[in-house]
C-alpha positions in Angstrom: 16.0 7.7 16.4 13.3 7.5 19.0 13.2 8.0 22.8 12.6 4.8 24.7 10.9 3.7 27.9 11.2 0.5 29.9 8.2 -0.8 31.8 8.7 -3.4 34.6 5.1 -4.6 34.8 2.3 -4.8 32.4 -1.1 -3.4 33.4 -2.4 -7.0 33.4 -0.2 -7.7 36.3 -1.8 -5.0 38.3 -4.5 -7.4 39.3 -2.2 -9.6 41.3 -0.2 -6.9 43.1 0.2 -6.9 46.8 -1.3 -4.1 48.9 -0.1 -0.6 47.8 0.1 2.6 49.8 -3.4 4.0 50.3 -4.4 5.9 47.0 -6.5 9.0 46.8 -9.7 7.1 46.1 -13.2 8.6 45.9 -16.5 6.8 45.3 -18.3 8.4 42.4 -21.0 7.8 39.8 -20.1 5.7 36.8 -21.2 8.1 34.1 -20.1 7.0 30.6 -18.3 3.9 31.9 -19.0 0.3 31.0 -17.0 -2.9 31.2 -15.5 -4.6 28.2 -15.0 -8.4 28.2 -12.9 -9.9 25.4 -11.7 -13.4 24.6 -8.4 -13.3 22.7 -6.5 -16.1 20.9 -3.1 -15.7 19.3 -1.0 -17.9 17.0 2.1 -19.8 18.3 5.0 -17.9 16.6 7.3 -21.0 16.4 4.5 -23.3 15.3 2.3 -21.0 13.3 -0.2 -23.7 12.4 -1.2 -23.8 16.1 -3.3 -21.4 18.1 -2.4 -20.6 21.7 -4.9 -21.2 24.5 -7.7 -18.5 24.6 -7.3 -15.8 27.2 -9.8 -13.4 28.8 -9.3 -9.7 29.3 -11.5 -7.4 31.3 -11.3 -3.6 31.1 -13.3 -0.4 30.8 -14.5 1.7 28.0 -15.6 5.3 27.6 -19.0 5.9 25.9 -18.7 8.8 23.5 -21.3 11.2 22.3 -22.2 9.2 19.2 -22.8 6.0 21.3 -19.5 4.3 20.3 -17.1 3.1 22.9 -13.4 4.0 23.1 -10.8 1.7 24.6 -7.2 0.6 23.9 -6.2 -1.4 20.8 -4.7 -4.0 23.1 -8.2 -4.8 24.5 -9.6 -5.6 21.0 -6.5 -7.1 19.2 -6.7 -10.8 18.4 -10.2 -11.0 19.8 -12.6 -13.8 19.0 -15.4 -12.4 21.1 -16.2 -9.0 22.6 -19.0 -7.9 24.9 -20.1 -4.9 26.8 -21.3 -5.3 30.4 -23.0 -2.8 32.7 -21.3 -1.7 35.9 -23.6 -3.9 38.0 -23.3 -6.9 35.7 -27.1 -6.9 35.0 -26.8 -6.3 31.3 -24.5 -7.6 28.5 -24.5 -7.1 24.8 -22.2 -8.5 22.1 -19.9 -5.9 20.6 -17.8 -5.5 17.4 -14.8 -3.4 16.3 -15.4 -0.3 14.2 -11.7 0.5 13.9 -8.5 -0.5 15.6 -5.1 1.2 15.5 -2.5 -1.1 16.9 0.3 1.6 16.5 -1.5 4.3 18.6 -3.1 1.6 20.8 -6.7 2.8 20.3 -9.9 1.0 19.3 -13.5 2.1 18.7 -16.3 -0.4 19.4 -20.0 -0.6 19.1 -22.8 -3.1 20.0 -23.4 -5.7 17.3 -26.0 -4.8 14.7 -29.5 -5.5 16.0 -28.4 -6.0 19.6 -30.3 -4.2 22.4 -28.3 -1.2 23.5 -31.0 0.6 25.4 -29.1 0.3 28.7 -26.0 1.8 27.1 -27.9 4.9 26.1 -28.8 5.5 29.8 -25.1 5.6 31.0 -24.2 9.1 29.8 -21.3 10.0 27.6 -17.9 11.7 27.6 -16.7 14.7 25.7 -13.0 14.7 24.6 -11.1 17.3 26.5 -8.1 19.5 25.7 -4.5 18.9 26.5 -3.1 18.8 30.0 0.0 20.4 31.4 2.6 19.3 33.9 1.3 19.2 37.4 -2.4 19.1 36.3 -4.7 16.8 38.3 -6.5 14.0 36.6 -8.9 11.2 37.6 -8.3 7.5 36.7 -11.5 5.5 36.7 -12.2 1.9 37.9 -15.2 -0.2 38.7 -15.6 -2.4 41.7 -17.1 -5.9 41.5 -20.3 -4.5 43.1 -20.6 -1.9 40.3 -19.4 1.1 42.3 -17.1 3.5 40.4 -14.0 4.7 42.1 -11.6 7.4 40.9 -8.0 7.7 41.7 -6.5 11.2 41.6 -3.2 11.5 39.8 -0.8 14.2 38.7 0.6 14.7 35.2 4.4 14.3 35.8 5.7 14.5 32.2 4.8 14.3 28.5 6.7 12.1 26.1 6.4 10.0 23.0 6.0 6.4 24.1 5.3 3.0 22.6 2.4 1.4 24.5 1.5 -1.6 22.3 2.9 -2.2 18.8 6.7 -2.1 19.1 8.5 0.7 17.4 5.6 3.1 17.1 5.7 6.2 19.3 2.9 8.5 20.2 2.3 11.4 22.6 1.4 10.1 26.1 1.1 11.6 29.6 3.0 10.0 32.4 0.7 10.2 35.4 1.8 9.7 39.0 -0.9 7.8 40.8 -1.1 5.0 43.4 -3.6 2.6 41.8 -5.7 0.1 43.7 -6.3 -3.4 42.5 -9.8 -3.6 41.2 -11.8 -5.7 38.6 -11.8 -4.5 35.0 -8.4 -2.8 35.4 -6.8 -3.8 32.1 -7.5 -0.5 30.4 -9.1 2.6 32.0 -10.5 6.0 31.1 -8.8 9.0 32.4 -10.6 12.4 32.8 -9.7 16.0 33.6 -12.3 18.6 34.5 -15.1 16.1 33.7 -13.9 15.4 30.2 -12.1 12.5 28.7 -8.3 13.1 28.7 -7.3 9.8 27.3 -7.0 6.1 27.9 -4.7 4.5 30.4 -2.5 2.0 28.5 0.0 0.7 31.0 0.8 0.9 34.7 4.2 0.5 36.4 3.4 -0.6 40.0 6.9 -0.1 41.3 7.1 3.6 40.3 3.3 4.1 40.4 3.4 5.7 36.9 0.5 5.3 34.5 1.0 6.0 30.7 -2.1 7.6 29.2 -2.7 8.0 25.5 -3.1 11.8 25.0 -6.2 13.6 23.7 -4.2 14.8 20.7 -3.9 11.2 19.5 -7.4 10.2 20.5 -8.9 13.1 18.5 -6.7 12.2 15.5 -7.9 8.6 15.6 -11.5 9.6 15.9 -11.2 12.1 13.0 -9.6 9.4 10.9 -12.5 7.0 11.7 -15.1 9.6 11.3 -15.3 9.4 7.5 -16.0 5.7 7.6 -12.5 4.7 6.5 -9.7 4.1 9.0 -6.4 4.8 7.3 -4.1 5.2 10.3 -1.5 7.8 11.2 0.9 9.0 8.6 4.6 8.7 8.2 7.3 10.8 6.4 9.2 7.7 5.6 12.8 8.4 6.6 15.4 7.1 9.1 17.7 9.6 10.7 21.0 9.9 12.6 21.7 12.4 15.4 24.3 15.2 14.6 25.8 15.6 18.1 29.3 14.5 17.1 31.5 17.5 16.3 33.5 15.8 13.6 30.3 14.6 11.9 28.9 18.1 12.1 32.0 19.6 10.6 31.9 17.0 7.7 28.2 18.0 7.1 29.0 21.7 7.1 26.7 22.5 10.0 27.2 25.7 11.9 27.3 25.8 15.7 23.8 27.4 15.9 22.2 24.8 13.6 20.6 21.7 14.8 19.5 19.1 12.3 19.2 15.4 11.7 21.1 13.4 9.1 18.8 11.5 6.7 20.3 8.0 6.6 17.5 6.4 4.6 14.4 7.4 2.5 11.8 4.7 2.0 10.7 4.1 -1.6 7.2 5.3 -2.4 7.0 7.4 0.8 6.1 11.0 1.1 9.7 11.9 1.7 10.7 10.0 -1.5 8.1 11.8 -3.6 9.2 15.2 -2.1 12.7 14.7 -3.4 14.3 14.2 0.0 17.5 12.1 -0.4 19.9 10.1 1.8 22.6 12.4 3.0 20.3 15.5 3.4 20.2 17.2 6.8 16.7 17.9 8.1 16.8 21.4 9.7 13.1 22.4 10.2 9.7 20.7 10.0 6.7 22.9 9.4 8.8 25.9 10.7 9.9 24.2 13.9 13.7 24.0 14.3 15.0 20.5 14.9 17.9 20.3 17.3 20.9 17.9 17.2 19.1 15.2 19.1 15.9 15.4 17.1 13.8 17.6 19.4 11.8 20.7 18.8 10.0 23.2 21.1 6.2 22.5 21.1 4.1 25.5 22.1 1.9 23.4 24.4 4.2 20.6 25.7 7.7 21.9 25.5 10.5 19.7 24.1 9.1 16.8 22.0 10.7 14.5 19.5 10.2 15.7 16.0 8.1 12.7 14.9 5.1 14.2 16.7 5.0 16.9 14.0 4.1 14.0 11.6 2.3 11.3 13.5 0.6 13.5 16.2 -0.2 16.6 14.3 -1.0 15.6 10.8 -3.3 13.3 8.9 -2.8 11.2 5.8 -2.8 13.5 2.7 -1.6 16.6 4.7 1.4 18.5 3.5 4.6 19.0 5.5 7.1 21.8 4.9 10.7 20.8 5.2 13.9 22.9 5.3 16.9 20.8 4.5 20.6 21.3 3.8 22.1 19.5 0.8 25.7 20.0 -0.3 26.1 22.9 2.1 23.0 24.8 0.8 19.6 25.2 2.3 16.6 24.1 0.3 12.8 24.0 0.8 10.8 20.8 0.1 7.2 19.9 0.6 6.1 16.3 1.4 2.6 14.9 1.1 2.2 12.5 4.1 1.3 8.9 3.4 0.8 5.7 5.4 4.1 3.9 5.9 5.0 1.6 3.0 4.7 -2.1 3.6 7.8 -3.2 5.6 10.0 -6.1 4.6 9.7 -7.2 8.2 6.3 -6.3 9.7 6.3 -4.8 13.2 3.3 -6.9 14.3 0.8 -9.5 13.1 -2.2 -8.7 15.2 -5.5 -10.2 13.9 -3.5 -11.9 11.1 -2.7 -15.5 10.6 1.0 -15.9 10.0 2.0 -17.4 6.6 4.0 -20.7 6.7 5.0 -23.7 4.6 6.0 -27.2 5.6 7.8 -29.3 3.0 9.1 -32.7 4.0 9.7 -31.5 7.6 11.3 -28.1 6.7 9.3 -25.3 8.3 9.4 -21.9 6.5 8.0 -18.7 7.8 8.0 -15.0 6.9 10.0 -13.0 9.4 8.2 -10.6 11.7 9.4 -8.5 14.7 6.9 -10.6 16.8 8.9 -13.8 16.0 12.1 -12.1 17.2 10.4 -10.8 20.4 9.4 -14.3 21.2 13.0 -15.0 22.2 12.2 -13.2 25.5 13.0 -10.0 27.3 16.6 -10.0 26.0 15.5 -10.8 22.5 17.9 -8.2 21.0 20.8 -10.3 22.1 19.3 -13.8 22.2 17.5 -13.9 18.8 19.5 -15.2 15.8 22.1 -12.6 14.6 21.3 -12.8 10.9 17.6 -12.3 11.5 18.4 -9.4 13.9 20.6 -7.9 11.2 17.7 -8.0 8.7 15.5 -6.2 11.2 18.1 -3.5 11.9 19.3 -3.1 8.3 16.3 -4.0 6.0 17.7 -2.0 3.1 20.4 -4.7 2.7 17.7 -7.3 2.1 14.9 -5.5 0.3 16.0 -5.7 -3.3 13.4 -7.8 -5.1 11.7 -9.0 -1.9 8.3 -8.3 -0.5 8.9 -10.4 2.7 11.9 -12.1 4.2 11.3 -15.9 4.1 13.5 -18.0 6.5 13.8 -21.6 7.5 12.7 -21.5 11.1 13.2 -25.1 12.1 13.5 -28.7 10.8 11.3 -31.5 11.9 13.1 -34.8 12.0 11.7 -36.9 9.2 13.2 -39.4 6.6 13.4 -36.5 4.2 15.4 -34.2 6.4 18.2 -36.5 7.6 21.3 -34.5 8.3 19.5 -31.2 8.4 18.0 -31.4 11.9 20.3 -28.8 13.4 19.6 -26.2 10.8 17.3 -23.3 11.9 16.6 -19.6 11.5 18.4 -19.1 8.2 17.2 -16.8 5.4 16.1 -18.4 2.2 17.3 -16.8 -1.0 16.4 -19.3 -3.8 14.4 -22.4 -4.4 14.8 -24.6 -7.4 16.7 -21.8 -9.1 14.0 -19.2 -8.5 14.4 -16.1 -6.3 12.3 -16.3 -3.1 10.5 -13.0 -2.6 7.8 -14.1 -0.3 6.0 -17.2 0.8 3.9 -17.4 -2.3 7.0 -17.5 -4.5 8.5 -20.3 -2.4 5.4 -22.4 -2.7 5.4 -21.9 -6.5 9.1 -22.7 -6.8 8.7 -26.0 -4.9 6.2 -27.2 -7.3 8.9 -27.7 -10.0 12.0 -29.7 -8.8 15.1 -29.5 -10.9 17.1 -32.5 -11.8 14.7 -34.7 -9.8 15.6 -32.8 -6.5 14.4 -29.8 -4.6 17.2 -27.4 -3.9 16.8 -24.6 -1.4 19.5 -22.1 -1.0 20.0 -20.4 2.4 22.4 -17.8 3.6 24.7 -20.0 5.8 26.0 -23.5 6.2 25.1 -25.8 4.6 24.1 -23.1 2.0 22.0 -25.5 -0.1 19.5 -28.0 1.2 18.4 -30.9 -1.0 15.1 -32.7 -0.7 13.9 -35.8 -2.5 10.5 -34.9 -4.0 9.0 -38.4 -3.5 10.3 -38.7 0.1 9.1 -35.2 1.0 5.7 -35.7 -0.5 5.3 -38.9 1.5 6.4 -37.1 4.7 3.8 -34.4 4.0 1.0 -36.9 3.7 2.1 -38.5 7.0 2.1 -35.2 8.8 -1.4 -34.5 7.7 -2.5 -38.0 8.8 -1.0 -37.3 12.2 -3.1 -34.2 12.7 -1.3 -31.3 11.1 -4.2 -29.0 10.0 -2.5 -27.8 6.8 0.9 -27.9 5.1 0.7 -24.2 4.1 -1.0 -20.9 4.8 -0.5 -18.1 2.3 -1.2 -14.4 2.9 
């Protein structure tokens, strides 16, 4: 459904790169720039009761007209402490998050209430600029250890919808060709054009010397959303689509040669598409008057060919209306959708700033499935992660009925209560003690009432049913707590 990109290096790795070809560097004044230092700490996805070791990130932020500071969402996600620092290191002040959008990879920060921000008010500020075009020159900003600002000139090479942080969420970005130099505070960087803020650099590919910059369209949308004091996030239409390139498929759909269109393969319940009357099997022909071609692209008046989702997530706000022209049963029909936030997913795309739910019972470890868990299987996670869990990610509609989240048995700790089950792992839980498991809370509730003096847990593969002795499992639970386990459960 979406165009994809592959990045060989994260921006964090930029700091350890060997010498690069001499970039177009210029010493400059650090107007509107400050350092951002964050301490982050994430949970261990396979042992969700444990926190990973804290890490430090250092990047730059852009001071805006209202005194707030714009940076990437990646800089602020999972943070336990944030501070602003002056370019020369002489001043620091604790900071806090006003709003963070993990999907668009943007965050808005401010000094903590009551903190002295006088030195920030002397730095100057940025205005948000307009869109750039292919071959436009831009400046990428960094700060040296001594406080000097340096700017690297780059060229906009292309414009595309990319995912820069939260997997599976695509937003308008510029691909900028620039030979970056290693420098401190390089995790996230402001990018300007004609003296105005163009966007925020979110990633850098050192091999190809390509920077991905979140566009001003998305920055402005984020700031407009935050401006009313309530951050809702970017909207969604709530559909899945299939391309209509195959001639036989087009013939079956009744599409003419001059027509484009996308086949609607799924409509999410309680979405804007669902409320508009859009149905599975419809063909989406136009969105807000823009013709959608066989591959899902339309002609944008500013950027040229873009994927159709920009007409929703990049051009609209929650509550806006969207005009749709569809074909149903061979006839064209007009619909109007009111855009909503995406409905809660059966399998969340991320768990930033959230503690993952879990339950340990007698040595059985239960979790709620997330995309983050699957991605922990490594770079080739789409082929290395357990097949039934991948199937649930790719075909959630087959698992959604009656469920809020997908609970699975992630691993088995060897204990006297789990003898014979130590090789069981990564299997979906369907029932516990005769009650349907719809999320972690329902599993916890079900295991409070054993049947026939045994706990029975039904899973979707061999051995299909796991039996636990209540007394033995309770004794194991007490032992695990005595040995240092912080808690047997964490509920959402």
